[in-house]
N, C-alpha and C positions, 0 to 999 in steps of 0.2 A: 246588541245587534246580533242577528243570526248569521253565523260565519262557517264556511267550509275553508279549511286551511290546507295548503299544499306546500310541502317542503321536504327536504331529505337530510342534508348534513347538519353538523352542529351549528353552523351559521344561522340556521332557521329555528333553532331551539329557543333562543332568547326571546324572539318575537312571539312565538307561540305562548311561552310562559307569561309574557307581558299582557297579551290579549286576554288570557284567562284571568290574570290578576285584575284587569280592568273591568271584569264582570260580563264580558261578552259570552254569548252562547255558541260555543264551538261544537257544531253538531257532527262533524266528521273531519278526519285528517286523511289526506291522500299523500302517499310517499312512494318512493321507488321500491321494487321488490328486494327482499333480503338477498345479500350477495356473499359468496365465499371470500374470506379474507385471511391474511397471514400465511405462513408457510404450510400450515396444516389445512388451509382452505376451509375454515370453519364457517358455516352459514351464519351470517351476522345481520341483525336488523339495523336499519338506519337510525341515527340518533333521534330523529323526530318521532319515529314509531315508538321508541322506548318512552319518550316523554309523554306522548299521547296516551299510551296504555296505562302509564302511572296515574294519569289524570282521569282515567275511565272513559276516554273518547274512542268511539269506533274508528278503526283504521282500515283503509282500502289501499291496495297495492296493484293497480291495474298495469298490465304490460303495455297497453295501448289505449288511446282515445279515438282510434280510427272508426269510421263507419257508425258514428253516433253510439258507440258501444257503452258509454257512460251516461248517456242522456237520461234514460229512465231513472237511474239512481240519483242523479243530481236533481232531477225534477222532484223526486220524493223528498230529498233533503231540503229543498227549497231555501237556499241561502239568500240573504240580502246582498252579500258580497262574498267573493272568493279572494282570500289573501294568499299570495304566492311568494315564497322565498327560497331561492336556490333549489327548485324542484327537480330540474333536469329534464323536463319534457316540454315541448312546445304544445300549447293548448289550441285546439281548433276553434273555429268561429262559434260553433254551437255552445261551447263552454263559456267563451268570452261574453256572449250575448245573454246568457241565462239569468244571472243575478240582477237585481234591481240597480245596484251600484257598480255592476261590472266586476272585473278582476283587477285587483290592485297588487302590483309587484313591488317587493322591497329589493332594490338592486344595489350591490356593493360598489358603486362608483358615483361620481358626479357626472351623470349623463349630460350630453351624449358621448362623452369620452368613455372608453372601455366598456362597450357592449360585449356580451359574450360570457364564456364560462369561467374565466380567471381574471376578473377585473382587479382584485386586490393584489394579487401576485405581480401582475404587469405594471401596476402603479409603482410598486417598489422597485422592480427591475429597471424601469425607465427613470428612476430617480425623482419621482414626483415629490414636491414639498408638502402638498396637501392631498387628502383623499376624502371620501365621504360616502354617503348613501343617498339614494333617491327613491321616493315612492312615485310610481307611474301607473297610469291607466293603460292596461295591456291591450295590444292589438295583435294581429296575426303575424307581425314581423318579430325578429329577434331583438328584444329590448328597444323597440322603436316607438313605443306609445308615448302619448303626451305626459309630460312631467307634472307632478302635483307639488310635492314638498322636497326640500333638500336639507341635509345637515353635513357640515364638513369639519375636518379636524386636521391638525398638522401631523405630518409623518416624522417620527424621530429619526435622527441621523443614523442610528444603529438599529432601528426597529426592524424586526423581521416580518415577513408576510403573515406568519402565524400569530404574532403579537398584534399586528394591525387587524387581522381577521377577527380576533376576539373583541377588540375595541369597537370595530364597526358593527359587529353583531349586536352589541348593547346599544349603539347609536341607532341602529335600524329598529330595535325594539321601541325606543323612545319615539322615533319618527312615525312608525305605524300606529302607535297609540294616539299621537296627535292627528294623524290622517283620518283615522276612524272616528275620532271625536268631531272633526270638522266636516266629514263627508256629507252628512244629511243637509247641512246648510249650504253646501256647494263650495268646492275649492277651484279657483281659476286654474285651468289646465294650460300648460305652455308646450307648444309643439317643439320637438327637437330640431336643432339646426343640423341638417345632414352634412354640411360642409365642415362641421366641428367634430363629427363622429369618428370613432376608431374602434377597432375590434380586438378583444382580448381572448386569443385562442387558448384552448386547453393546454396545460403544460405537458411536455413530453420528456422522458428520461434523456433523450438525445441532446437536449439543450443544456444539460447539467455540466457538460465538460467545460472546464475553464480554459479560455484562450488568454494566455498570459501576455499576448501582444496588445491586448486592450488596456485602457488606462486603469489605474488603481480604483478610481471612483466607479467605473463601469463594472469591474469585477466585484467590488464591495456591494454594489447594488444587486448584482446577480446572486451572490451568496445570500444576501438578506431575502431576496425574492423567492429563492428556491428552498428556504427553510420554513416549514418542516418537510416539504416534499417537492421535488425528488432529491434534493440536497446537491449542492455543487460538488464537483468531482475533479480530481487531477491524478497524476501518477507520480509515484516516488520510486524510481527504478522500475522494477517489474510489478510493483504493488499499487493497488488503487487506494487513494486517500480521499475520504470525504472531508469537505471543508464546511463546517457548520457556522463559523463566526469569524469575522475579520474586523479590523479597525483601520481607519485612515491614519496616515502619518504625514508629517511635514518634511520628510526626508526625500532626497533625490539620489539617483545612482546612474552610473553609465554602464552598468552590467547588462547581461542578456535578459530578455523577458523570461520570467520563470526562475531566474537564478536566485538561490538562497544567499542573501548578503548578511543575514544575522541569524544565529542559531545558538541561543543561550537558555539553559533551563530556568534562569532567573528573569530574563527579559523577554523570552519567547522567540517566535519565528518571523523573520522579515523577508519579503520576496520582492524582487525588482519587477516592475510591470513595463508594458510596452512604451509608455511615454517617459520613462525614467523616474516616475514616482514610485514610492515604496509602500507596500501594503503589509500590515501586520496580521498574521494568521493567529487567531487566539483559541480556536476550538476545532479539533479534528477527530477523525475516526479511521483507523486503518480498517478496510473492509474485512469483516469477520471478527473484529476485535472490539474492545470497549471504547465508547466515546469519552473524550477527556480534553481538558485544557491543554493548549500547546506546550506550556511549561512542563506539565506533568508528563506529556508524551516525550519530550526531549530528555527527560531524566532517564527514561528507559530505552529510548531509541534515538541515539545521536544522529544528527543530520549534518554532514560537513558543509561549511560555507563553500560556495562554488557549485554545489549540486544544482542541477537544472530540473525543475518539475516539468513534466510533459503532459500531453493530453492522454486521457484514459480511453482505452478501446472499449 
């Protein structure tokens, strides 16, 4: 099948590779413009661009699709279908209507839940037991098109958003492979139930601050959902402490929320949470220092029991 592929981050790489492995003719890749990254603000290409160039596929990085700006190019490319995965731009009607089979999106949730920019992270933050991917026939709304195929998977008790992200990328690759195979024969499309829809907004650094008055389970989910970015954060005295990993315990305590009730280089760091349950903190990083396991941290930085962790500014 003659395909134009649109995607930007590493989530979209697995699907592009699978489409190429399946023998489809990817005539062009559209991706976001290169952006400065890191402390030195080095201009860095999106992961999809790197993959496409390695495969010898022409890459286009338009700033906008407004005013039919990409119509002539897309007409020349003449795709039978446009496949979209985490592209980061809303496509106007002239793009959606151009290919014979329309535009098919690979979305990282079990639609209609978690439409929007960060479906995988919010599924983890909200403590979902299952997650998945959906292929959908795109329309002019934000992830509102009719659903084609779905694939789901269980979310691990301690699985981070980053780990789930990688697994769903592979699941999405399998699903788009099946979708493209079945597309010519026709796949029954299912409209989304608006009453069941929810929106997964883009993550912000402000939401990383841990509120120790919340339950251990809520905090555990937040830590998992914000790993690898922006990473949950608290304060230890005047210093900011990133919390990369936690574990649930079956302990309870009547101490203050945020109070350290266990601090042992052999057993780790245990914190009382708002409902009296206790959370084990297993991996941390003092801002500006090295990331390490909590036991290793405590060997070099003793934390007295009774210390109360507070919100970071």
